[in-house]
N, CA, C and O atoms as a DFTB+ gen file, in Angstrom:
472 C
 N C O
     1  1    -109.834      -3.403     -52.852
     2  2    -108.498      -3.579     -53.229
     3  2    -107.723      -3.946     -51.976
     4  3    -107.413      -3.047     -51.194
     5  1    -107.414      -5.117     -51.750
     6  2    -106.736      -5.542     -50.580
     7  2    -105.202      -5.559     -50.986
     8  3    -104.821      -6.002     -52.070
     9  1    -104.384      -5.054     -50.048
    10  2    -102.966      -5.048     -50.382
    11  2    -102.359      -6.428     -49.957
    12  3    -102.839      -7.096     -49.042
    13  1    -101.336      -6.779     -50.645
    14  2    -100.767      -8.034     -50.360
    15  2     -99.900      -7.893     -49.138
    16  3     -99.443      -6.806     -48.785
    17  1     -99.671      -9.117     -48.452
    18  2     -98.835      -8.990     -47.212
    19  2     -97.385      -8.531     -47.507
    20  3     -96.752      -7.935     -46.636
    21  1     -96.864      -8.789     -48.684
    22  2     -95.504      -8.285     -48.884
    23  2     -95.408      -6.761     -49.062
    24  3     -94.421      -6.125     -48.694
    25  1     -96.533      -6.186     -49.671
    26  2     -96.482      -4.692     -49.816
    27  2     -96.705      -4.003     -48.573
    28  3     -96.098      -2.967     -48.303
    29  1     -97.659      -4.600     -47.703
    30  2     -97.867      -3.892     -46.367
    31  2     -96.577      -4.124     -45.478
    32  3     -96.220      -3.196     -44.753
    33  1     -95.911      -5.216     -45.489
    34  2     -94.719      -5.404     -44.672
    35  2     -93.566      -4.476     -45.160
    36  3     -92.779      -3.988     -44.348
    37  1     -93.480      -4.246     -46.466
    38  2     -92.491      -3.346     -47.007
    39  2     -92.801      -1.870     -46.543
    40  3     -91.926      -1.075     -46.203
    41  1     -94.142      -1.603     -46.571
    42  2     -94.532      -0.206     -46.064
    43  2     -94.264      -0.052     -44.642
    44  3     -93.861       1.042     -44.246
    45  1     -94.445      -1.046     -43.794
    46  2     -94.148      -1.011     -42.307
    47  2     -92.620      -0.810     -42.115
    48  3     -92.162      -0.004     -41.305
    49  1     -91.849      -1.621     -42.939
    50  2     -90.397      -1.446     -42.790
    51  2     -89.884      -0.101     -43.238
    52  3     -88.896       0.395     -42.696
    53  1     -90.529       0.496     -44.209
    54  2     -90.174       1.862     -44.663
    55  2     -90.518       2.859     -43.563
    56  3     -89.716       3.748     -43.274
    57  1     -91.676       2.736     -42.948
    58  2     -92.069       3.690     -41.841
    59  2     -91.168       3.571     -40.661
    60  3     -90.837       4.568     -40.020
    61  1     -90.710       2.199     -40.319
    62  2     -89.813       2.059     -39.213
    63  2     -88.496       2.725     -39.489
    64  3     -87.879       3.318     -38.604
    65  1     -88.057       2.619     -40.768
    66  2     -86.741       3.325     -41.158
    67  2     -86.883       4.780     -40.961
    68  3     -85.947       5.429     -40.493
    69  1     -87.941       5.299     -41.274
    70  2     -88.190       6.794     -41.053
    71  2     -88.170       7.096     -39.666
    72  3     -87.688       8.178     -39.331
    73  1     -88.633       6.284     -38.764
    74  2     -88.600       6.640     -37.372
    75  2     -87.233       6.621     -36.740
    76  3     -86.922       7.330     -35.783
    77  1     -86.369       5.684     -37.395
    78  2     -84.952       5.600     -36.923
    79  2     -84.050       6.660     -37.355
    80  3     -82.931       6.778     -36.856
    81  1     -84.525       7.493     -38.331
    82  2     -83.661       8.521     -38.867
    83  2     -83.671       9.623     -37.841
    84  3     -84.733      10.064     -37.402
    85  1     -82.481      10.077     -37.450
    86  2     -82.351      11.162     -36.553
    87  2     -82.737      12.529     -37.208
    88  3     -82.374      12.848     -38.340
    89  1     -83.492      13.291     -36.404
    90  2     -83.921      14.581     -36.838
    91  2     -82.691      15.481     -37.137
    92  3     -81.708      15.520     -36.398
    93  1     -82.825      16.199     -38.279
    94  2     -81.729      17.094     -38.739
    95  2     -82.158      18.460     -38.188
    96  3     -83.342      18.793     -38.146
    97  1     -81.136      19.247     -37.760
    98  2     -81.492      20.637     -37.373
    99  2     -81.484      21.401     -38.637
   100  3     -81.014      20.904     -39.660
   101  1     -82.010      22.649     -38.607
   102  2     -82.039      23.425     -39.768
   103  2     -80.663      23.798     -40.258
   104  3     -80.437      23.894     -41.464
   105  1     -79.749      24.007     -39.350
   106  2     -78.365      24.366     -39.630
   107  2     -77.685      23.249     -40.343
   108  3     -76.951      23.515     -41.295
   109  1     -77.879      21.969     -39.942
   110  2     -77.313      20.821     -40.599
   111  2     -77.892      20.646     -42.002
   112  3     -77.176      20.243     -42.919
   113  1     -79.190      20.945     -42.179
   114  2     -79.822      20.855     -43.439
   115  2     -79.280      21.890     -44.366
   116  3     -79.040      21.562     -45.528
   117  1     -79.059      23.138     -43.951
   118  2     -78.506      24.165     -44.789
   119  2     -77.029      23.879     -45.211
   120  3     -76.618      24.125     -46.345
   121  1     -76.237      23.323     -44.183
   122  2     -74.925      23.039     -44.548
   123  2     -74.836      21.936     -45.608
   124  3     -73.999      21.961     -46.511
   125  1     -75.766      20.945     -45.444
   126  2     -75.884      19.907     -46.441
   127  2     -76.327      20.432     -47.807
   128  3     -75.875      19.919     -48.830
   129  1     -77.146      21.383     -47.845
   130  2     -77.648      21.935     -49.147
   131  2     -76.498      22.789     -49.789
   132  3     -76.418      22.887     -51.014
   133  1     -75.634      23.387     -48.968
   134  2     -74.569      24.212     -49.566
   135  2     -73.608      23.364     -50.422
   136  3     -72.999      23.826     -51.388
   137  1     -73.519      22.119     -50.007
   138  2     -72.604      21.200     -50.692
   139  2     -72.933      20.999     -52.125
   140  3     -72.064      20.528     -52.859
   141  1     -74.077      21.303     -52.587
   142  2     -74.482      21.097     -54.007
   143  2     -73.976      22.204     -54.902
   144  3     -74.001      22.062     -56.124
   145  1     -73.498      23.351     -54.304
   146  2     -72.945      24.406     -55.090
   147  2     -71.467      24.356     -55.103
   148  3     -70.862      23.908     -54.130
   149  1     -70.836      24.807     -56.187
   150  2     -69.381      24.878     -56.305
   151  2     -68.758      25.695     -55.233
   152  3     -69.403      26.626     -54.750
   153  1     -67.495      25.411     -54.799
   154  2     -66.768      26.060     -53.732
   155  2     -66.580      27.530     -54.148
   156  3     -66.665      28.404     -53.286
   157  1     -66.326      27.843     -55.449
   158  2     -66.167      29.260     -55.858
   159  2     -67.414      30.084     -55.670
   160  3     -67.314      31.242     -55.266
   161  1     -68.581      29.547     -55.942
   162  2     -69.770      30.200     -55.707
   163  2     -70.075      30.411     -54.283
   164  3     -70.542      31.485     -53.903
   165  1     -69.834      29.443     -53.479
   166  2     -70.007      29.643     -52.010
   167  2     -69.109      30.691     -51.470
   168  3     -69.554      31.525     -50.681
   169  1     -67.827      30.697     -51.861
   170  2     -66.960      31.771     -51.434
   171  2     -67.416      33.144     -51.913
   172  3     -67.268      34.125     -51.184
   173  1     -67.969      33.237     -53.127
   174  2     -68.469      34.518     -53.696
   175  2     -69.637      35.029     -52.773
   176  3     -69.668      36.197     -52.386
   177  1     -70.559      34.138     -52.452
   178  2     -71.727      34.500     -51.626
   179  2     -71.264      34.814     -50.238
   180  3     -71.809      35.754     -49.658
   181  1     -70.331      34.142     -49.646
   182  2     -69.921      34.519     -48.338
   183  2     -69.134      35.931     -48.319
   184  3     -69.270      36.698     -47.365
   185  1     -68.404      36.199     -49.286
   186  2     -67.660      37.452     -49.453
   187  2     -68.665      38.526     -49.644
   188  3     -68.546      39.587     -49.032
   189  1     -69.672      38.303     -50.482
   190  2     -70.735      39.413     -50.752
   191  2     -71.501      39.679     -49.451
   192  3     -71.804      40.819     -49.098
   193  1     -71.799      38.577     -48.758
   194  2     -72.616      38.753     -47.537
   195  2     -71.816      39.564     -46.522
   196  3     -72.326      40.483     -45.883
   197  1     -70.494      39.175     -46.393
   198  2     -69.674      39.915     -45.420
   199  2     -69.542      41.308     -45.828
   200  3     -69.620      42.185     -44.968
   201  1     -69.344      41.610     -47.088
   202  2     -69.197      43.015     -47.579
   203  2     -70.496      43.842     -47.282
   204  3     -70.433      45.021     -46.935
   205  1     -71.609      43.201     -47.427
   206  2     -72.853      43.851     -47.259
   207  2     -73.121      44.142     -45.814
   208  3     -73.616      45.219     -45.481
   209  1     -72.815      43.234     -44.968
   210  2     -72.910      43.440     -43.544
   211  2     -72.007      44.645     -43.047
   212  3     -72.453      45.542     -42.331
   213  1     -70.726      44.584     -43.482
   214  2     -69.713      45.661     -43.121
   215  2     -70.252      46.965     -43.627
   216  3     -70.251      47.948     -42.886
   217  1     -70.723      47.023     -44.883
   218  2     -71.153      48.237     -45.486
   219  2     -72.338      48.804     -44.735
   220  3     -72.411      50.001     -44.457
   221  1     -73.245      47.935     -44.419
   222  2     -74.455      48.409     -43.581
   223  2     -74.007      48.961     -42.202
   224  3     -74.542      49.965     -41.734
   225  1     -73.065      48.326     -41.589
   226  2     -72.595      48.827     -40.216
   227  2     -71.945      50.212     -40.456
   228  3     -72.182      51.170     -39.719
   229  1     -71.133      50.271     -41.498
   230  2     -70.434      51.613     -41.672
   231  2     -71.475      52.679     -41.927
   232  3     -71.408      53.775     -41.371
   233  1     -72.464      52.345     -42.795
   234  2     -73.470      53.406     -43.213
   235  2     -74.257      53.806     -42.017
   236  3     -74.546      54.990     -41.846
   237  1     -74.626      52.859     -41.163
   238  2     -75.366      53.162     -39.867
   239  2     -74.544      54.091     -38.970
   240  3     -75.055      55.067     -38.420
   241  1     -73.236      53.753     -38.836
   242  2     -72.351      54.590     -38.033
   243  2     -72.206      55.974     -38.613
   244  3     -72.244      56.942     -37.854
   245  1     -72.045      56.125     -39.890
   246  2     -71.922      57.293     -40.600
   247  2     -73.235      58.130     -40.402
   248  3     -73.174      59.326     -40.117
   249  1     -74.342      57.512     -40.552
   250  2     -75.718      58.154     -40.465
   251  2     -75.850      58.779     -39.065
   252  3     -76.245      59.937     -38.928
   253  1     -75.501      57.965     -37.993
   254  2     -75.569      58.482     -36.643
   255  2     -74.682      59.634     -36.412
   256  3     -75.135      60.602     -35.803
   257  1     -73.400      59.634     -36.857
   258  2     -72.543      60.734     -36.773
   259  2     -72.951      61.915     -37.489
   260  3     -72.828      63.028     -36.979
   261  1     -73.457      61.729     -38.708
   262  2     -73.993      62.888     -39.507
   263  2     -75.194      63.460     -38.867
   264  3     -75.347      64.681     -38.897
   265  1     -76.099      62.666     -38.267
   266  2     -77.240      63.228     -37.553
   267  2     -76.869      64.044     -36.357
   268  3     -77.492      65.074     -36.100
   269  1     -75.856      63.615     -35.599
   270  2     -75.340      64.301     -34.486
   271  2     -74.714      65.683     -34.884
   272  3     -74.983      66.720     -34.278
   273  1     -73.907      65.617     -35.889
   274  2     -73.300      66.910     -36.409
   275  2     -74.443      67.935     -36.836
   276  3     -74.450      69.093     -36.418
   277  1     -75.379      67.438     -37.674
   278  2     -76.413      68.357     -38.137
   279  2     -77.215      68.917     -36.983
   280  3     -77.437      70.126     -36.907
   281  1     -77.662      68.033     -36.066
   282  2     -78.457      68.456     -34.926
   283  2     -77.722      69.474     -34.002
   284  3     -78.302      70.483     -33.602
   285  1     -76.583      69.221     -33.711
   286  2     -75.852      70.129     -32.912
   287  2     -75.527      71.437     -33.590
   288  3     -75.622      72.506     -32.987
   289  1     -75.141      71.345     -34.857
   290  2     -75.016      72.534     -35.604
   291  2     -76.179      73.436     -35.678
   292  3     -76.056      74.656     -35.575
   293  1     -77.402      72.791     -35.872
   294  2     -78.640      73.532     -35.950
   295  2     -78.817      74.219     -34.610
   296  3     -79.091      75.416     -34.532
   297  1     -78.658      73.456     -33.589
   298  2     -78.855      74.040     -32.217
   299  2     -77.887      75.248     -31.912
   300  3     -78.297      76.196     -31.243
   301  1     -76.733      75.212     -32.354
   302  2     -75.757      76.168     -32.034
   303  2     -75.921      77.382     -32.966
   304  3     -75.819      78.513     -32.493
   305  1     -76.180      77.184     -34.308
   306  2     -76.129      78.213     -35.235
   307  2     -77.584      78.758     -35.565
   308  3     -77.725      79.972     -35.707
   309  1     -78.580      77.977     -35.681
   310  2     -79.850      78.420     -36.190
   311  2     -80.824      78.842     -35.072
   312  3     -81.553      79.822     -35.225
   313  1     -80.834      78.109     -33.960
   314  2     -81.751      78.437     -32.923
   315  2     -81.616      79.959     -32.405
   316  3     -82.589      80.705     -32.297
   317  1     -80.372      80.303     -32.118
   318  2     -80.221      81.810     -31.654
   319  2     -80.863      82.724     -32.689
   320  3     -81.541      83.691     -32.341
   321  1     -80.646      82.411     -33.966
   322  2     -81.217      83.347     -35.050
   323  2     -82.730      83.317     -35.054
   324  3     -83.398      84.327     -35.275
   325  1     -83.259      82.106     -34.799
   326  2     -84.726      82.036     -34.856
   327  2     -85.336      82.725     -33.633
   328  3     -86.408      83.323     -33.735
   329  1     -84.671      82.649     -32.481
   330  2     -85.182      83.366     -31.296
   331  2     -85.010      84.877     -31.461
   332  3     -85.854      85.633     -30.980
   333  1     -84.001      85.320     -32.091
   334  2     -83.804      86.774     -32.349
   335  2     -84.802      87.302     -33.269
   336  3     -85.277      88.417     -33.051
   337  1     -85.177      86.594     -34.303
   338  2     -86.201      86.999     -35.225
   339  2     -87.556      87.020     -34.528
   340  3     -88.345      87.942     -34.736
   341  1     -87.822      86.054     -33.735
   342  2     -89.113      86.011     -32.944
   343  2     -89.164      87.158     -32.066
   344  3     -90.212      87.805     -32.030
   345  1     -88.155      87.509     -31.336
   346  2     -88.072      88.648     -30.366
   347  2     -88.356      89.935     -31.244
   348  3     -89.215      90.735     -30.874
   349  1     -87.667      90.126     -32.356
   350  2     -87.892      91.299     -33.251
   351  2     -89.284      91.473     -33.660
   352  3     -89.833      92.575     -33.662
   353  1     -89.892      90.307     -34.032
   354  2     -91.333      90.356     -34.445
   355  2     -92.244      90.758     -33.264
   356  3     -93.205      91.510     -33.425
   357  1     -91.906      90.233     -32.081
   358  2     -92.743      90.594     -30.874
   359  2     -92.539      92.080     -30.548
   360  3     -93.502      92.720     -30.127
   361  1     -91.401      92.640     -30.708
   362  2     -91.179      94.108     -30.445
   363  2     -91.983      94.862     -31.442
   364  3     -92.690      95.804     -31.083
   365  1     -91.893      94.449     -32.781
   366  2     -92.661      95.196     -33.774
   367  2     -94.191      95.179     -33.508
   368  3     -94.888      96.181     -33.671
   369  1     -94.677      93.967     -33.085
   370  2     -96.055      93.882     -32.758
   371  2     -96.454      94.776     -31.556
   372  3     -97.529      95.374     -31.534
   373  1     -95.557      94.839     -30.577
   374  2     -95.872      95.723     -29.458
   375  2     -95.817      97.256     -29.878
   376  3     -96.598      98.060     -29.369
   377  1     -94.932      97.613     -30.761
   378  2     -94.883      98.986     -31.219
   379  2     -96.214      99.339     -32.038
   380  3     -96.784     100.423     -31.920
   381  1     -96.626      98.360     -32.839
   382  2     -97.914      98.606     -33.620
   383  2     -99.025      98.759     -32.575
   384  3     -99.864      99.650     -32.707
   385  1     -99.048      97.975     -31.619
   386  2    -100.163      98.035     -30.586
   387  2    -100.111      99.382     -29.808
   388  3    -101.160      99.954     -29.507
   389  1     -98.957      99.862     -29.499
   390  2     -98.777     101.140     -28.838
   391  2     -99.258     102.281     -29.814
   392  3     -99.947     103.219     -29.412
   393  1     -98.878     102.152     -31.031
   394  2     -99.203     103.207     -32.033
   395  2    -100.753     103.172     -32.162
   396  3    -101.376     104.233     -32.167
   397  1    -101.368     102.013     -32.263
   398  2    -102.802     101.948     -32.334
   399  2    -103.525     102.576     -31.160
   400  3    -104.543     103.249     -31.318
   401  1    -102.950     102.330     -29.920
   402  2    -103.526     102.895     -28.818
   403  2    -103.404     104.471     -28.817
   404  3    -104.347     105.195     -28.494
   405  1    -102.277     104.899     -29.169
   406  2    -102.048     106.423     -29.130
   407  2    -102.766     107.144     -30.252
   408  3    -103.332     108.213     -30.021
   409  1    -102.766     106.580     -31.504
   410  2    -103.247     107.336     -32.638
   411  2    -104.615     106.912     -33.164
   412  3    -105.178     107.571     -34.038
   413  1    -105.160     105.787     -32.620
   414  2    -106.491     105.356     -33.027
   415  2    -106.424     104.099     -33.808
   416  3    -105.325     103.649     -34.131
   417  1    -107.589     103.471     -34.151
   418  2    -107.643     102.269     -34.893
   419  2    -107.147     102.427     -36.369
   420  3    -106.731     101.419     -36.940
   421  1    -107.164     103.487     -36.943
   422  2    -106.720     103.704     -38.292
   423  2    -105.186     103.679     -38.517
   424  3    -104.694     103.497     -39.631
   425  1    -104.426     103.883     -37.333
   426  2    -103.020     104.068     -37.398
   427  2    -102.330     102.614     -37.590
   428  3    -101.196     102.540     -38.065
   429  1    -102.966     101.606     -37.252
   430  2    -102.396     100.325     -37.375
   431  2    -102.344      99.883     -38.879
   432  3    -101.406      99.218     -39.318
   433  1    -103.412     100.294     -39.646
   434  2    -103.455      99.897     -41.030
   435  2    -102.718     100.947     -41.935
   436  3    -102.115     100.602     -42.951
   437  1    -102.802     102.259     -41.505
   438  2    -102.070     103.231     -42.283
   439  2    -101.071     103.965     -41.309
   440  3    -101.411     105.005     -40.744
   441  1     -99.940     103.447     -41.144
   442  2     -99.034     104.058     -40.187
   443  2     -98.618     105.522     -40.508
   444  3     -98.286     106.282     -39.598
   445  1     -98.637     105.882     -41.722
   446  2     -98.173     107.172     -42.063
   447  2     -99.153     108.281     -41.916
   448  3     -98.753     109.444     -41.946
   449  1    -100.404     107.997     -41.760
   450  2    -101.454     109.016     -41.622
   451  2    -101.409     109.785     -40.284
   452  3    -101.715     110.976     -40.214
   453  1    -101.043     109.107     -39.307
   454  2    -101.072     109.668     -37.964
   455  2     -99.801     110.575     -37.667
   456  3     -99.770     111.290     -36.666
   457  1     -98.850     110.522     -38.493
   458  2     -97.579     111.254     -38.216
   459  2     -97.704     112.672     -38.954
   460  3     -98.015     112.784     -40.140
   461  1     -97.430     113.692     -38.129
   462  2     -97.514     115.076     -38.809
   463  2     -96.425     115.270     -39.743
   464  3     -95.320     114.762     -39.555
   465  1     -96.734     116.063     -40.844
   466  2     -95.755     116.308     -41.945
   467  2     -94.774     117.377     -41.437
   468  3     -95.152     118.181     -40.585
   469  1     -93.629     117.408     -41.892
   470  2     -92.596     118.466     -41.521
   471  2     -92.422     119.430     -42.537
   472  3     -91.619     120.351     -42.384
């Protein structure tokens, strides 16, 4: 199947026209594509996008502030309580160890047996 000279010259002209077309940037292409939508729809999409971005920024800011408040409150209010409970448990363990040394191994499991009755 040999192509006719007119068909091949038309094809060459078409390829030369494609070479002469300036390359579009992605931004230019997207702007051109937006023109196929009505103005009201484009405005709605822009407003929705702006609202979403602002909401995300506010939520991020609020989350950071809330995290700061929770962490500092925990540090100031709960850590001293945790340390005090740990200290009381250590004192109790020390008392049990002393009781076991003084009264024998059975005093640790049955603390009331080693104490004389009144």
